[in-house]
MARBA-3410 file (N, C-alpha, C, O; in Angstrom, 1 decimal):
118
-45.0,-13.8,-29.6,-44.1,-13.5,-28.0,-43.0,-11.8,-28.4,-42.3,-11.5,-29.3 ~ -43.6,-11.0,-27.1,-43.9,-9.4,-27.9,-41.9,-9.4,-28.4,-41.2,-10.4,-28.4 ~ -41.7,-8.1,-28.8,-40.7,-7.6,-28.7,-39.9,-6.8,-27.2,-40.6,-6.1,-26.5 ~ -38.7,-6.9,-26.8,-38.3,-6.1,-25.9,-36.7,-5.6,-26.3,-35.6,-5.8,-26.7 ~ -37.9,-4.2,-25.6,-36.4,-3.1,-26.4,-35.9,-3.0,-25.5,-36.3,-3.4,-24.5
-34.5,-2.4,-25.6,-33.3,-2.6,-24.4,-32.2,-1.4,-24.3,-31.0,-1.2,-24.1 ~ -34.1,-0.1,-24.3,-33.8,1.3,-23.3,-33.1,0.9,-22.4,-31.9,0.7,-22.1 ~ -34.3,0.8,-21.9,-34.3,1.1,-20.3,-32.5,0.4,-19.7,-31.6,1.2,-19.3 ~ -32.4,-0.5,-19.7,-30.6,-1.7,-19.8,-29.8,-0.6,-19.9,-28.9,-0.3,-19.1 ~ -30.2,0.1,-21.1,-28.7,0.5,-22.0,-28.9,2.1,-20.2,-28.3,2.3,-19.1
-29.6,2.5,-20.7,-30.2,3.5,-20.4,-29.5,3.4,-18.2,-29.2,4.3,-17.5 ~ -29.6,2.2,-17.8,-29.6,1.9,-16.5,-28.3,2.1,-16.3,-27.6,2.8,-15.5 ~ -28.1,1.0,-17.7,-25.6,0.4,-17.5,-25.0,2.5,-17.6,-24.4,3.0,-16.7 ~ -25.3,3.0,-18.8,-24.6,4.3,-19.1,-25.1,5.0,-17.3,-24.1,5.5,-16.9 ~ -25.8,5.1,-16.5,-26.5,6.3,-15.4,-25.7,5.8,-14.7,-25.5,6.6,-13.7
-25.0,4.6,-14.6,-24.2,3.6,-13.9,-23.2,4.1,-13.9,-22.9,4.7,-12.9 ~ -21.8,4.3,-15.2,-20.8,4.4,-15.6,-20.8,6.5,-15.4,-19.9,7.2,-15.0 ~ -21.9,6.7,-15.7,-21.9,8.2,-14.8,-21.9,8.8,-13.6,-21.6,9.9,-13.1 ~ -22.2,8.1,-13.4,-22.6,8.1,-11.9,-21.2,7.9,-10.7,-20.8,8.5,-9.6 ~ -20.4,6.3,-11.8,-18.9,6.4,-11.3,-17.9,7.7,-11.5,-16.9,7.9,-10.9
-18.5,8.7,-12.9,-16.8,9.5,-13.2,-17.6,10.8,-12.5,-17.1,11.9,-12.7 ~ -18.7,10.9,-11.9,-19.2,11.9,-10.9,-17.6,12.8,-10.6,-17.1,12.4,-9.5 ~ -17.2,13.4,-10.9,-16.7,14.9,-10.2,-14.7,14.8,-11.3,-13.7,15.5,-11.2 ~ -14.7,13.8,-12.1,-14.3,13.9,-13.3,-14.1,14.9,-14.4,-15.1,15.3,-15.0 ~ -12.7,15.6,-14.7,-13.3,16.6,-15.2,-13.6,16.7,-16.5,-13.5,15.8,-17.3
-14.0,18.0,-16.8,-14.8,18.6,-17.8,-15.8,17.2,-18.7,-16.6,16.7,-17.9 ~ -16.0,16.8,-19.8,-16.9,15.4,-20.9,-16.0,14.4,-19.9,-15.0,14.1,-20.6 ~ -15.9,14.1,-19.2,-15.3,13.2,-18.7,-16.1,12.9,-17.5,-15.6,12.0,-16.8 ~ -17.5,13.4,-17.1,-18.3,13.5,-16.5,-19.5,13.8,-17.0,-20.4,14.2,-16.2 ~ -19.7,13.6,-18.0,-21.3,14.4,-18.9,-21.5,14.1,-20.1,-22.4,14.5,-20.8
-20.0,12.9,-20.8,-20.0,12.2,-22.1,-19.7,11.4,-21.9,-18.5,11.1,-21.6 ~ -20.8,10.4,-22.1,-21.0,8.8,-22.0,-19.6,7.9,-22.3,-19.1,7.0,-21.6 ~ -19.0,8.3,-23.7,-18.1,7.3,-24.0,-17.0,7.6,-23.6,-16.3,6.8,-23.1 ~ -16.7,9.4,-23.9,-14.9,10.0,-22.2,-15.4,9.4,-20.9,-14.5,8.9,-20.2 ~ -16.8,9.2,-20.2,-16.6,8.8,-19.1,-16.2,7.1,-19.1,-15.8,6.4,-18.2
-16.6,6.9,-20.4,-16.4,4.8,-20.4,-14.6,5.1,-20.3,-13.9,4.5,-19.5 ~ -14.4,5.6,-20.8,-13.1,5.2,-21.1,-12.0,6.1,-19.4,-11.3,5.5,-18.6 ~ -12.2,7.0,-19.4,-11.9,8.1,-18.0,-11.9,6.7,-16.9,-10.8,6.3,-16.4 ~ -13.1,6.2,-16.6,-13.6,5.4,-15.7,-13.0,4.0,-15.5,-12.8,3.6,-14.4 ~ -12.5,3.1,-16.9,-12.1,2.4,-17.2,-10.7,2.7,-16.4,-10.3,2.3,-15.3
-10.0,3.6,-17.3,-8.3,4.2,-16.8,-8.1,4.0,-15.7,-7.2,3.4,-15.1 ~ -9.9,5.4,-14.9,-9.2,4.8,-12.6,-8.8,3.5,-12.9,-7.7,3.0,-13.0 ~ -10.5,2.5,-13.1,-10.3,1.1,-12.8,-9.2,0.5,-12.7,-9.2,0.0,-11.6 ~ -7.9,0.1,-13.3,-6.7,0.4,-14.3,-5.7,0.7,-12.7,-5.1,-0.1,-11.9 ~ -5.9,2.6,-12.6,-4.9,3.2,-12.1,-5.1,2.2,-10.6,-4.1,1.7,-10.1
-6.6,1.9,-9.6,-6.6,1.8,-8.7,-6.1,0.3,-8.2,-5.4,0.0,-7.3 ~ -6.9,-0.5,-9.3,-5.6,-1.7,-9.7,-4.8,-1.3,-9.6,-4.9,-0.1,-9.2 ~ -4.1,-1.5,-9.7,-2.0,-1.3,-9.8,-2.0,0.0,-8.5,-1.5,-0.6,-7.5 ~ -2.2,0.8,-8.3,-2.2,1.3,-6.4,-2.5,0.5,-5.1,-2.1,0.9,-3.9 ~ -3.0,-0.5,-5.3,-3.6,-1.3,-4.1,-2.8,-2.4,-4.4,-3.0,-3.3,-3.5
-1.8,-2.7,-5.4,-0.5,-3.1,-5.5,0.5,-2.9,-4.7,1.1,-3.7,-4.0 ~ 0.6,-1.1,-4.9,1.2,-0.5,-4.6,2.0,-0.2,-3.6,3.1,-0.2,-3.2 ~ 0.4,0.4,-3.2,0.9,0.6,-1.6,1.3,-0.4,-0.3,1.6,-0.1,0.8 ~ 1.0,-1.7,-1.0,2.1,-2.1,-0.1,3.4,-2.3,0.2,3.9,-2.6,1.3 ~ 3.8,-1.7,-1.3,5.4,-2.0,-1.7,6.1,-0.9,-1.1,7.2,-0.9,-0.6
5.0,0.6,-1.1,5.2,1.7,-0.7,5.6,1.3,0.7,6.8,1.5,0.9 ~ 4.5,0.8,1.9,4.8,0.5,3.3,6.0,0.0,3.7,6.8,0.4,4.5 ~ 6.1,-1.0,2.9,7.3,-1.8,3.3,9.0,-1.8,3.2,10.0,-2.4,3.7 ~ 8.7,-0.2,1.8,9.3,0.1,2.1,10.1,1.8,3.1,11.3,2.2,3.3 ~ 9.1,2.2,3.5,9.0,2.4,4.4,9.1,2.2,5.9,9.7,2.8,6.7
8.2,1.1,6.0,9.0,0.1,6.9,10.5,0.2,7.2,11.2,0.7,8.1 ~ 10.8,-0.3,6.2,12.5,-0.6,6.3,13.4,0.9,6.4,14.6,1.2,6.7 ~ 12.4,1.5,6.1,13.7,3.1,5.7,13.7,3.5,7.7,14.7,3.7,8.4 ~ 12.4,3.5,7.9,12.4,3.7,9.5,13.4,2.5,10.3,14.1,2.9,11.3 ~ 13.3,1.3,9.9,14.0,0.5,11.1,15.8,1.2,10.5,16.6,1.7,11.3
15.8,1.0,9.1,17.2,1.2,9.0,17.5,2.4,9.8,17.9,2.0,10.9 ~ 17.5,3.7,9.8,17.4,4.6,10.4,17.7,4.6,11.5,18.6,5.4,11.9 ~ 16.9,3.6,12.6,16.8,3.5,13.7,18.4,2.6,14.7,18.9,3.1,15.7 ~ 18.9,1.3,13.9,20.1,0.7,13.3,21.2,1.6,13.3,22.3,1.4,13.8 ~ 20.5,2.9,12.3,21.7,3.7,12.0,22.2,4.7,13.8,23.2,5.2,14.3
21.2,4.5,14.1,21.2,4.8,15.3,21.6,4.3,16.2,21.7,5.1,17.2 ~ 21.9,3.5,16.4,22.5,2.5,17.5,23.5,1.2,16.6,23.5,0.0,16.9 ~ 24.4,1.9,15.4,25.4,1.7,14.9,25.8,0.2,14.6,26.8,-0.6,14.7 ~ 24.5,0.2,14.0,24.3,-1.5,12.8,23.6,-1.4,12.0,22.4,-1.0,12.3 ~ 24.0,-1.6,10.6,23.2,-0.9,9.7,22.0,-2.7,9.3,22.5,-3.8,9.4
20.3,-2.1,8.9,19.4,-2.5,8.6,20.0,-4.9,8.8,20.0,-5.7,9.8 ~ 20.2,-5.1,6.9,20.9,-6.2,6.6,21.0,-7.2,8.0,20.2,-8.1,8.3 ~ 22.7,-6.4,9.0,22.8,-7.1,9.3,22.3,-7.5,11.4,22.8,-8.3,12.3 ~ 20.9,-6.5,11.3,20.3,-6.3,12.3,18.8,-7.7,11.8,18.2,-8.6,12.4 ~ 18.8,-7.3,10.7,17.3,-8.3,10.5,18.1,-10.0,10.7,17.6,-10.8,11.4
19.2,-10.2,10.2,20.1,-10.9,10.4,19.7,-11.4,12.3,18.7,-11.9,13.0 ~ 20.8,-11.1,12.5,20.8,-11.0,14.3,19.1,-11.0,14.8,19.0,-11.0,16.0 ~ 18.3,-10.9,14.2,16.8,-10.8,14.9,16.7,-12.7,14.6,16.6,-13.5,15.5 ~ 16.7,-12.9,12.9,16.5,-13.8,13.4,17.0,-14.9,13.9,16.4,-15.8,14.5 ~ 18.8,-14.8,13.7,19.3,-16.0,14.6,18.9,-15.6,16.3,19.4,-16.3,17.2
18.2,-14.7,16.3,17.9,-14.6,17.5,16.9,-15.1,17.9,16.9,-15.2,19.2 ~ 15.8,-15.8,17.2,14.6,-16.2,17.3,13.6,-15.2,17.7,12.7,-15.3,18.6 ~ 14.0,-14.0,16.9,12.3,-12.6,17.5,11.7,-12.2,15.9,11.9,-11.3,15.0 ~ 10.9,-13.2,16.0,9.8,-13.4,15.0,8.7,-11.2,15.4,7.9,-11.0,16.3 ~ 9.0,-10.3,14.5,8.2,-9.4,14.6,8.9,-8.9,13.2,10.0,-8.8,12.8
7.2,-8.8,12.7,7.0,-8.2,11.5,7.7,-6.9,11.3,7.7,-6.1,12.2 ~ 8.5,-6.4,9.9,8.2,-4.6,9.7,7.8,-3.8,10.4,8.5,-3.0,10.9 ~ 6.4,-3.8,10.6,5.5,-3.3,10.5,5.7,-2.6,12.5,5.6,-1.5,13.0 ~ 5.8,-3.3,12.8,6.0,-3.9,14.2,7.5,-2.9,14.9,7.8,-2.3,15.9 ~ 8.1,-3.2,13.9,9.6,-2.7,14.0,9.7,-1.2,13.8,10.7,-0.5,13.9
8.5,-0.9,13.3,9.2,0.1,12.8,8.4,1.6,14.0,8.7,2.7,14.3 ~ 7.6,0.5,14.1,6.7,1.2,15.3,7.4,1.6,16.5,7.1,2.6,17.2 ~ 8.5,0.4,16.7,8.7,0.2,18.2,9.7,1.1,17.3,10.0,1.7,18.4 ~ 10.5,1.7,16.5,12.0,2.2,16.8,11.5,3.6,16.2,12.3,4.3,15.5 ~ 9.8,4.0,16.6,10.0,5.4,16.8,9.1,6.0,17.7,9.0,7.3,17.8
8.3,4.9,18.6,7.5,4.5,20.0,8.4,4.7,21.1,8.3,5.3,22.2 ~ 9.9,3.9,20.5,10.5,3.5,22.0,11.6,2.8,21.3,12.2,1.8,20.9 ~ 11.4,4.3,21.6,14.0,4.2,21.0,14.4,3.2,21.6,14.7,2.1,21.0 ~ 14.2,3.5,23.4,14.6,1.6,24.1,14.3,0.6,24.0,15.3,-0.1,24.0 ~ 13.4,0.2,23.8,13.5,-0.7,23.2,13.8,-2.0,22.5,14.2,-3.1,22.7
13.3,-0.8,21.3,14.2,-0.8,19.9,16.5,-0.8,20.0,17.1,-1.5,19.3 ~ 16.8,-0.2,20.8,18.4,-0.4,21.5,18.3,-2.0,21.4,18.7,-2.8,20.6 ~ 17.4,-2.1,23.0,17.6,-3.4,23.2,17.6,-4.6,22.3,18.3,-5.5,22.5 ~ 16.5,-4.5,21.3,16.7,-5.6,20.1,18.0,-5.5,19.4,18.7,-6.4,19.1 ~ 18.5,-3.8,19.2,19.6,-4.4,18.6,20.5,-4.6,19.0,21.4,-4.7,18.1
20.9,-4.9,20.5,21.5,-5.7,21.3,22.0,-6.9,21.0,22.9,-7.5,20.4 ~ 20.1,-7.3,21.8,19.9,-9.0,20.8,20.3,-9.0,19.9,19.7,-9.8,19.2 ~ 21.3,-8.4,19.1,21.0,-9.0,17.5,22.1,-9.0,17.5,22.5,-10.1,17.0 ~ 23.2,-7.9,18.0,24.6,-8.3,18.8,25.2,-9.0,19.2,26.3,-9.2,18.7 ~ 24.6,-9.7,20.4,24.9,-10.8,20.6,24.2,-12.3,20.0,24.6,-13.2,20.7
23.6,-12.5,19.2,23.2,-13.3,18.1,24.4,-14.0,17.5,24.9,-15.1,17.4 ~ 24.6,-12.4,17.1,26.6,-12.9,15.3,27.3,-12.9,16.6,28.4,-12.4,16.5 ~ 27.1,-13.3,17.8,28.9,-12.8,18.3,28.6,-14.3,18.3,29.5,-15.1,18.6
END
């Protein structure tokens, strides 16, 4: 059986890494060894970032809802408790959109939450 050299697959693998490192600063986009390290690190950052994005958006929605609640003389936790008792099942994303786009509807929701707490 003839011996198969690994040059072709090695070159393919290295080119794939260098292609992923395109646009990186200095030798990180030119040299395989540093490019491989940079690509691995950036992959880790991307993975972590996908998890953090969910947290960041939830924090933003809560801040927006809280601001809307304060404008109606209520705090966030009592508002959410009141909505739960009133049987309103809107998620935080939709509540924050309502607080921004339609303050009158949000005021109606706060009134509904207050009524459920009494």
